[in-house]
Kinemage of the C-alpha trace (Angstrom):
@kinemage 1
@onewidth
@group {chain A} dominant
@subgroup {mainchain}
@vectorlist {calphas} color= white
{ca met a 1} P 14.817 60.471 -20.753
{ca pro a 2} L 14.522 58.632 -24.240
{ca lys a 3} L 11.096 58.557 -25.922
{ca val a 4} L 9.392 55.109 -26.277
{ca asp a 5} L 9.325 55.971 -30.178
{ca asp a 6} L 13.357 56.117 -30.210
{ca leu a 7} L 13.685 52.706 -28.936
{ca phe a 8} L 12.107 51.169 -31.669
{ca ser a 9} L 13.419 53.659 -34.310
{ca gln a 10} L 16.820 51.890 -34.800
{ca ala a 11} L 16.512 49.905 -38.056
{ca gly a 12} L 18.203 46.554 -38.325
{ca ala a 13} L 18.543 46.285 -34.461
{ca gln a 14} L 18.997 42.736 -33.183
{ca ser a 15} L 16.066 41.463 -31.420
{ca lys a 16} L 16.781 39.979 -27.895
{ca arg a 17} L 14.701 38.408 -25.651
{ca arg a 18} L 15.033 40.129 -22.067
{ca leu a 19} L 13.160 40.029 -18.730
{ca asp a 20} L 12.395 42.902 -16.844
{ca pro a 21} L 12.910 41.928 -13.197
{ca ile a 22} L 10.438 44.589 -11.748
{ca arg a 23} L 7.462 44.830 -14.017
{ca asp a 24} L 5.277 41.897 -14.710
{ca pro a 25} L 6.094 40.285 -18.162
{ca ala a 26} L 2.304 39.413 -18.463
{ca glu a 27} L 1.499 43.099 -18.212
{ca val a 28} L 4.133 44.251 -20.411
{ca tyr a 29} L 3.514 41.842 -23.546
{ca lys a 30} L -0.118 41.294 -23.054
{ca ser a 31} L -1.429 44.953 -23.400
{ca ala a 32} L -4.098 45.301 -26.195
{ca arg a 33} L -3.153 47.566 -29.130
{ca leu a 34} L -4.900 50.744 -29.705
{ca asn a 35} L -5.917 51.729 -33.201
{ca asp a 36} L -7.076 55.202 -34.126
{ca asn a 37} L -10.745 54.286 -33.708
{ca asp a 38} L -10.029 53.043 -30.165
{ca leu a 39} L -8.172 56.320 -29.350
{ca arg a 40} L -10.965 58.416 -30.684
{ca arg a 41} L -13.627 56.467 -28.684
{ca ile a 42} L -11.499 56.807 -25.360
{ca glu a 43} L -11.144 60.589 -26.116
{ca ala a 44} L -14.947 61.213 -26.359
{ca arg a 45} L -15.294 59.286 -22.955
{ca asn a 46} L -12.716 61.054 -21.321
{ca asp a 47} L -13.022 64.856 -21.660
{ca gly a 48} L -10.300 65.792 -19.389
{ca phe a 49} L -7.750 63.720 -21.250
{ca gly a 50} L -8.713 64.206 -24.858
{ca thr a 51} L -6.120 66.764 -25.543
{ca gly a 52} L -3.274 64.445 -24.784
{ca leu a 53} L -4.527 61.637 -26.789
{ca thr a 54} L -5.242 63.947 -29.793
{ca gly a 55} L -1.686 64.637 -30.074
{ca his a 56} L -0.918 60.880 -30.645
{ca ile a 57} L -3.798 60.552 -33.300
{ca ser a 58} L -2.354 63.389 -35.417
{ca asp a 59} L 0.618 61.382 -35.905
{ca pro a 60} L 0.314 59.471 -39.198
{ca thr a 61} L 1.816 56.309 -37.990
{ca pro a 62} L -0.189 54.703 -35.395
{ca lys a 63} L 1.515 53.665 -32.188
{ca thr a 64} L 0.816 50.975 -29.583
{ca glu a 65} L 0.376 51.493 -25.969
{ca ser a 66} L 3.102 49.415 -24.723
{ca gly a 67} L 4.318 47.533 -27.710
{ca pro a 68} L 6.002 47.896 -31.147
{ca asp a 69} L 4.157 47.285 -34.424
{ca asp a 70} L 4.403 43.859 -35.960
{ca asp a 71} L 6.143 45.416 -39.037
{ca his a 72} L 9.096 46.546 -36.668
{ca asn a 73} L 11.759 44.571 -35.385
{ca ser a 74} L 10.857 43.877 -31.738
{ca arg a 75} L 12.851 43.498 -28.714
{ca ala a 76} L 10.011 41.948 -26.683
{ca pro a 77} L 8.774 38.317 -27.208
{ca ser a 78} L 5.810 37.638 -29.226
{ca leu a 79} L 2.613 36.650 -27.289
{ca thr a 80} L 1.961 33.773 -29.731
{ca his a 81} L 4.403 31.227 -30.969
{ca ser a 82} L 4.428 30.525 -34.824
{ca asp a 83} L 2.128 27.559 -34.325
{ca gly a 84} L -0.564 29.633 -32.604
{ca ile a 85} L -0.133 28.469 -28.988
{ca asp a 86} L -0.217 30.874 -26.271
{ca ala a 87} L 3.092 31.343 -24.579
{ca glu a 88} L 1.792 31.189 -21.019
{ca glu a 89} L 0.177 28.181 -21.800
{ca asp a 90} L 2.770 26.365 -23.533
{ca asp a 91} L 4.381 23.661 -21.739
{ca asp a 92} L 7.944 24.180 -22.940
{ca gly a 93} L 10.343 25.932 -20.929
{ca glu a 94} L 10.090 29.385 -22.560
{ca gly a 95} L 6.199 29.544 -22.058
{ca arg a 96} L 6.397 28.508 -18.410
{ca phe a 97} L 9.384 30.912 -17.984
{ca phe a 98} L 7.680 33.970 -18.978
{ca gly a 99} L 4.273 32.858 -17.608
{ca gly a 100} L 5.562 32.679 -14.049
{ca gly a 101} L 6.764 28.877 -14.192
{ca val a 102} L 3.183 27.301 -13.280
{ca ser a 103} L 0.767 26.422 -15.939
{ca arg a 104} L -3.215 26.963 -15.362
{ca gln a 105} L -3.539 23.503 -15.028
{ca glu a 106} L -0.890 23.052 -12.555
{ca thr a 107} L -2.176 25.903 -10.593
{ca glu a 108} L -5.629 24.483 -10.493
{ca ile a 109} L -4.308 21.423 -9.132
{ca met a 110} L -2.360 23.277 -6.354
{ca asp a 111} L -5.675 25.159 -5.513
{ca tyr a 112} L -7.307 21.716 -5.211
{ca val a 113} L -4.915 20.211 -2.902
{ca ala a 114} L -4.564 23.083 -0.689
{ca ala a 115} L -8.291 23.346 -0.331
{ca arg a 116} L -8.266 19.516 0.504
{ca gly a 117} L -5.417 19.588 2.596
{ca asp a 118} L -7.370 19.711 5.922
{ca asp a 119} L -9.304 16.670 4.994
{ca ile a 120} L -6.299 14.348 4.669
{ca pro a 121} L -6.213 12.079 7.792
{ca ile a 122} L -2.746 12.194 9.550
{ca pro a 123} L -1.271 8.738 10.104
{ca glu a 124} L -1.616 7.453 13.424
{ca lys a 125} L 1.594 6.638 15.503
{ca ile a 126} L 2.299 2.880 16.075
{ca asp a 127} L 3.413 2.932 19.678
{ca asn a 128} L 2.490 1.521 23.229
{ca thr a 129} L -0.441 3.962 23.358
{ca trp a 130} L -1.844 2.823 20.156
{ca leu a 131} L -1.280 -0.667 20.962
{ca arg a 132} L -3.230 -0.454 24.400
{ca lys a 133} L -6.012 1.089 22.407
{ca thr a 134} L -6.054 -1.540 19.701
{ca ala a 135} L -5.814 -4.429 22.259
{ca leu a 136} L -8.601 -3.079 24.167
{ca gly a 137} L -10.706 -2.902 21.083
{ca phe a 138} L -9.681 -6.448 20.234
{ca glu a 139} L -10.781 -7.953 23.312
{ca arg a 140} L -13.973 -6.074 23.346
{ca his a 141} L -14.859 -7.527 19.739
{ca ile a 142} L -14.018 -10.830 21.017
{ca asn a 143} L -16.210 -10.663 24.154
{ca lys a 144} L -19.002 -9.024 22.313
{ca asn a 145} L -19.070 -11.677 19.759
{ca ala a 146} L -19.156 -14.568 22.096
{ca glu a 147} L -21.860 -12.987 24.295
{ca leu a 148} L -24.092 -12.666 21.030
{ca arg a 149} L -23.301 -16.028 19.926
{ca ala a 150} L -24.139 -17.545 23.068
{ca lys a 151} L -27.324 -15.585 23.331
{ca phe a 152} L -28.603 -16.041 19.807
{ca glu a 153} L -27.029 -19.355 19.111
{ca asn a 154} L -30.038 -20.274 16.497
{ca asp a 155} L -30.028 -16.893 14.912
{ca pro a 156} L -27.039 -15.857 13.049
{ca gln a 157} L -28.164 -12.598 11.921
{ca lys a 158} L -28.048 -11.263 15.436
{ca phe a 159} L -24.257 -12.104 15.695
{ca ile a 160} L -23.227 -11.672 12.165
{ca ala a 161} L -22.250 -7.901 12.519
{ca ser a 162} L -20.218 -8.607 15.379
{ca glu a 163} L -18.220 -11.419 13.521
{ca ala a 164} L -17.428 -9.101 10.735
{ca asp a 165} L -16.087 -6.318 13.444
{ca leu a 166} L -14.147 -9.297 15.012
{ca asp a 167} L -12.724 -9.915 11.410
{ca ala a 168} L -11.608 -6.546 11.093
{ca ala a 169} L -10.033 -6.389 14.744
{ca ile a 170} L -7.901 -9.523 13.930
{ca lys a 171} L -6.579 -7.935 10.597
{ca asp a 172} L -5.680 -4.816 12.439
{ca leu a 173} L -3.080 -6.753 14.263
{ca ser a 174} L -1.259 -7.435 10.998
{ca ile a 175} L 0.709 -4.031 11.137
{ca leu a 176} L 2.545 -5.479 14.249
{ca ser a 177} L 4.822 -7.416 11.944
{ca asp a 178} L 6.421 -4.144 11.352
{ca tyr a 179} L 6.997 -3.173 15.093
{ca pro a 180} L 8.494 -6.197 16.856
{ca ser a 181} L 9.609 -3.907 19.469
{ca leu a 182} L 5.801 -3.857 20.597
{ca trp a 183} L 5.581 -7.660 20.829
{ca pro a 184} L 6.589 -7.975 24.760
{ca glu a 185} L 3.754 -5.450 25.423
{ca leu a 186} L 1.416 -7.388 23.058
{ca val a 187} L 2.162 -10.491 25.170
{ca arg a 188} L 1.566 -8.615 28.467
{ca leu a 189} L -1.577 -7.399 27.552
{ca gly a 190} L -2.806 -10.903 26.971
{ca cys a 191} L -3.557 -10.513 23.214
{ca val a 192} L -1.289 -13.169 22.060
{ca gly a 193} L -3.336 -15.590 24.002
{ca ser a 194} L -6.632 -14.225 22.815
{ca leu a 195} L -5.373 -14.442 19.242
{ca val a 196} L -4.482 -17.937 19.514
{ca gly a 197} L -7.747 -18.949 21.209
{ca leu a 198} L -9.582 -17.665 18.155
{ca leu a 199} L -8.246 -20.783 16.298
{ca ala a 200} L -10.811 -22.499 18.172
{ca his a 201} L -13.750 -20.219 17.136
{ca asp a 202} L -16.824 -21.887 15.523
{ca asn a 203} L -16.509 -19.741 12.484
{ca thr a 204} L -13.498 -21.208 10.506
{ca asp a 205} L -13.203 -17.937 8.518
{ca ile a 206} L -12.470 -16.184 11.805
{ca ala a 207} L -9.959 -19.078 12.873
{ca ile a 208} L -8.290 -18.748 9.451
{ca asp a 209} L -7.851 -15.110 9.749
{ca ala a 210} L -5.914 -15.601 13.229
{ca val a 211} L -3.827 -18.208 11.707
{ca glu a 212} L -2.935 -15.881 8.802
{ca ile a 213} L -2.086 -13.135 11.323
{ca ile a 214} L -0.204 -15.432 13.442
{ca gly a 215} L 1.803 -16.508 10.293
{ca glu a 216} L 2.745 -12.830 9.528
{ca leu a 217} L 3.984 -12.283 12.929
{ca thr a 218} L 6.264 -15.261 12.942
{ca asp a 219} L 7.411 -15.167 9.358
{ca glu a 220} L 11.197 -15.271 9.127
{ca asp a 221} L 11.349 -12.344 6.880
{ca val a 222} L 10.110 -10.066 10.119
{ca ala a 223} L 13.168 -8.132 11.356
{ca ala a 224} L 12.630 -9.137 14.831
{ca thr a 225} L 15.250 -9.848 17.391
{ca asp a 226} L 15.676 -13.377 18.807
{ca asp a 227} L 14.432 -11.912 22.270
{ca his a 228} L 11.196 -10.575 20.645
{ca trp a 229} L 10.676 -13.686 18.519
{ca asn a 230} L 11.249 -16.020 21.203
{ca thr a 231} L 8.835 -13.895 23.485
{ca leu a 232} L 6.119 -13.843 21.162
{ca val a 233} L 6.251 -17.629 20.244
{ca asp a 234} L 6.875 -18.715 23.631
{ca ser a 235} L 3.611 -17.114 24.820
{ca met a 236} L 1.680 -18.845 21.452
{ca leu a 237} L 2.897 -22.152 22.658
{ca glu a 238} L 1.726 -21.769 26.087
{ca ala a 239} L -1.841 -20.899 24.503
{ca asp a 240} L -1.816 -24.429 23.165
{ca leu a 241} L -0.670 -23.372 19.406
{ca val a 242} L 0.271 -26.621 18.030
{ca asp a 243} L -2.758 -28.466 19.312
{ca leu a 244} L -5.197 -25.687 18.215
{ca leu a 245} L -3.530 -25.791 14.755
{ca val a 246} L -4.011 -29.547 14.343
{ca ser a 247} L -7.659 -29.230 15.336
{ca asn a 248} L -8.202 -26.818 12.535
{ca leu a 249} L -6.305 -28.992 9.890
{ca thr a 250} L -8.806 -31.812 10.894
{ca arg a 251} L -11.787 -29.736 10.515
{ca leu a 252} L -10.901 -27.724 7.242
{ca asn a 253} L -12.322 -29.118 4.161
{ca glu a 254} L -9.829 -28.864 1.371
{ca asn a 255} L -12.186 -29.280 -1.428
{ca asp a 256} L -13.088 -25.969 -0.463
{ca glu a 257} L -10.770 -22.987 -1.540
{ca ala a 258} L -10.885 -20.988 1.240
{ca asp a 259} L -10.424 -23.947 3.708
{ca arg a 260} L -7.459 -25.216 1.602
{ca ser a 261} L -5.963 -21.772 1.955
{ca gly a 262} L -6.370 -22.073 5.569
{ca val a 263} L -4.598 -25.305 5.730
{ca tyr a 264} L -1.823 -23.898 3.980
{ca his a 265} L -1.502 -20.968 6.173
{ca ala a 266} L -1.518 -23.485 8.966
{ca leu a 267} L 1.287 -25.407 7.736
{ca ser a 268} L 3.213 -22.203 7.201
{ca val a 269} L 2.834 -21.500 10.939
{ca val a 270} L 4.339 -24.867 11.715
{ca glu a 271} L 7.128 -24.485 9.527
{ca asn a 272} L 7.998 -20.908 11.090
{ca ile a 273} L 8.168 -22.247 14.707
{ca leu a 274} L 9.987 -25.197 13.499
{ca ser a 275} L 12.831 -22.525 12.802
{ca arg a 276} L 13.901 -22.854 16.508
{ca arg a 277} L 15.545 -26.026 17.455
{ca ser a 278} L 14.267 -26.589 20.819
{ca ile a 279} L 10.603 -25.978 19.358
{ca ala a 280} L 11.080 -28.361 16.503
{ca glu a 281} L 12.084 -30.914 19.028
{ca arg a 282} L 8.871 -30.408 20.957
{ca val a 283} L 6.790 -30.303 17.781
{ca gly a 284} L 8.375 -33.376 16.563
{ca gln a 285} L 7.087 -35.211 19.718
{ca ser a 286} L 3.421 -34.461 18.945
{ca asp a 287} L 1.691 -37.488 18.073
{ca leu a 288} L -1.296 -35.424 16.840
{ca leu a 289} L 0.543 -33.283 14.282
{ca val a 290} L 2.917 -36.075 13.024
{ca asn a 291} L -0.044 -38.356 12.515
{ca trp a 292} L -2.108 -35.920 10.611
{ca leu a 293} L 0.976 -34.880 8.306
{ca leu a 294} L 1.513 -38.904 7.835
{ca ala a 295} L -1.987 -39.346 6.896
{ca arg a 296} L -2.090 -36.203 4.738
{ca ile a 297} L 0.872 -37.347 2.474
{ca gln a 298} L -0.711 -40.848 2.030
{ca leu a 299} L -3.833 -39.183 0.596
{ca lys a 300} L -4.382 -40.080 -2.866
{ca glu a 301} L -4.578 -37.334 -5.324
{ca ala a 302} L -5.043 -37.151 -9.121
{ca ile a 303} L -2.523 -34.319 -9.040
{ca val a 304} L -0.186 -33.843 -6.123
{ca ser a 305} L -1.361 -30.662 -4.375
{ca gln a 306} L 0.796 -28.112 -2.769
{ca asn a 307} L -0.373 -28.784 0.649
{ca lys a 308} L 0.575 -32.713 0.359
{ca gln a 309} L 4.150 -31.384 -0.810
{ca tyr a 310} L 3.990 -28.897 2.069
{ca cys a 311} L 3.363 -31.842 4.457
{ca ala a 312} L 6.225 -33.717 3.124
{ca glu a 313} L 8.617 -30.871 3.625
{ca ile a 314} L 7.715 -30.332 7.136
{ca leu a 315} L 8.125 -34.057 8.315
{ca ala a 316} L 11.621 -33.653 6.475
{ca ile a 317} L 12.501 -30.814 8.612
{ca ile a 318} L 11.333 -32.587 11.859
{ca ala a 319} L 13.283 -35.494 10.905
{ca gln a 320} L 16.500 -33.435 10.498
{ca thr a 321} L 16.138 -31.812 13.903
{ca ser a 322} L 17.681 -34.440 16.222
{ca ser a 323} L 17.866 -38.039 16.987
{ca gln a 324} L 14.880 -37.996 19.128
{ca thr a 325} L 12.561 -36.603 16.466
{ca arg a 326} L 13.810 -39.145 13.998
{ca ala a 327} L 13.211 -42.132 16.348
{ca lys a 328} L 9.646 -40.648 16.956
{ca leu a 329} L 9.048 -40.530 13.197
{ca thr a 330} L 10.345 -43.971 12.854
{ca ser a 331} L 8.062 -45.386 15.592
{ca leu a 332} L 5.049 -43.946 14.031
{ca gly a 333} L 5.767 -45.555 10.739
{ca thr a 334} L 7.016 -42.612 8.692
{ca val a 335} L 9.687 -44.540 7.058
{ca asp a 336} L 7.261 -47.225 5.587
{ca ala a 337} L 4.725 -44.507 4.345
{ca ala a 338} L 7.676 -42.571 2.627
{ca leu a 339} L 8.845 -45.791 0.785
{ca gln a 340} L 5.453 -46.687 -0.285
{ca leu a 341} L 4.864 -43.151 -1.802
{ca ser a 342} L 8.179 -43.216 -3.591
{ca met a 343} L 7.522 -46.690 -5.007
{ca ser a 344} L 3.981 -45.832 -6.521
{ca pro a 345} L 3.657 -45.838 -10.204
{ca lys a 346} L 2.712 -42.058 -10.315
{ca ala a 347} L 5.686 -41.372 -8.285
{ca lys a 348} L 7.984 -43.161 -10.751
{ca leu a 349} L 6.339 -41.311 -13.788
{ca asn a 350} L 6.830 -37.972 -12.016
{ca cys a 351} L 10.525 -38.407 -11.258
{ca ser a 352} L 11.042 -39.340 -14.953
{ca lys a 353} L 9.912 -35.847 -15.845
{ca pro a 354} L 11.724 -32.708 -15.308
{ca arg a 355} L 9.969 -30.407 -12.819
{ca ala a 356} L 8.528 -27.113 -14.372
């Protein structure tokens, strides 16, 4: 077997990086060099091994334990790059390769993630079981809030916490817009009727939350089949959705930002349900809704608001539905109102300017 010294005695031998597949590279290339004084101290401490080490000390040329002297051409990689950065801590491919492929920072991150793994909550499965549990909690919050409101009518502090819980329970239903297949079960459990009924809640914030969820469920972008959508909307209409929407439109104050947003969401629900022709014909026959829309578009504003434009668009949709809806709009004076708006000085001025 060749001696270790012979491996490094060939002058001018070409340096070549090699990886020992058996031994740990960190152990091979990170061994500390031992000088003469180190060897003598080790010999003094280890009486039984002093003779063996003395033989190496007598050699005029100091040898290293497991690596060549810096003056010799080395076949092994240097522990430190020319810029003084430790190879194992370097981020380039060479340092990562000889350091095991993972830096110290990455190791700490993986250890932290592994330690926190048990604390990460598992996403709840959205199915009929989840829906029944959620529906039960939803109904419980409605009943509790109604009970406390009736009991402490003049002391809002006694029922405000239950109102916050009800608000959270309403928003929990938002996820159902991603699961139209659960809508028939939602109808069967009675949650749709309860949700629509919240439009009559004394707290307009609760009513607006309910309107927003109804808008999300009936939105045209929801990937629902016609059967699922019809089942849901029919249940809402049976719960008197249109009249409850109108009652909210009349009580909301658009000078308040939250109420103004509530009006917009209510109009959005009306537009959503008008997408089915049969519903549009039925809604177009509602005197309450059409009269409110007509009154709203005739309301004078310094700057035409988004809600006013939205009302005009909904009237246009109703007018295009059928001859029956057009006759209804005509009987309520819609044509005269539209002509008056189009002939106003501000309307003429706006028509002469391109839209932004």
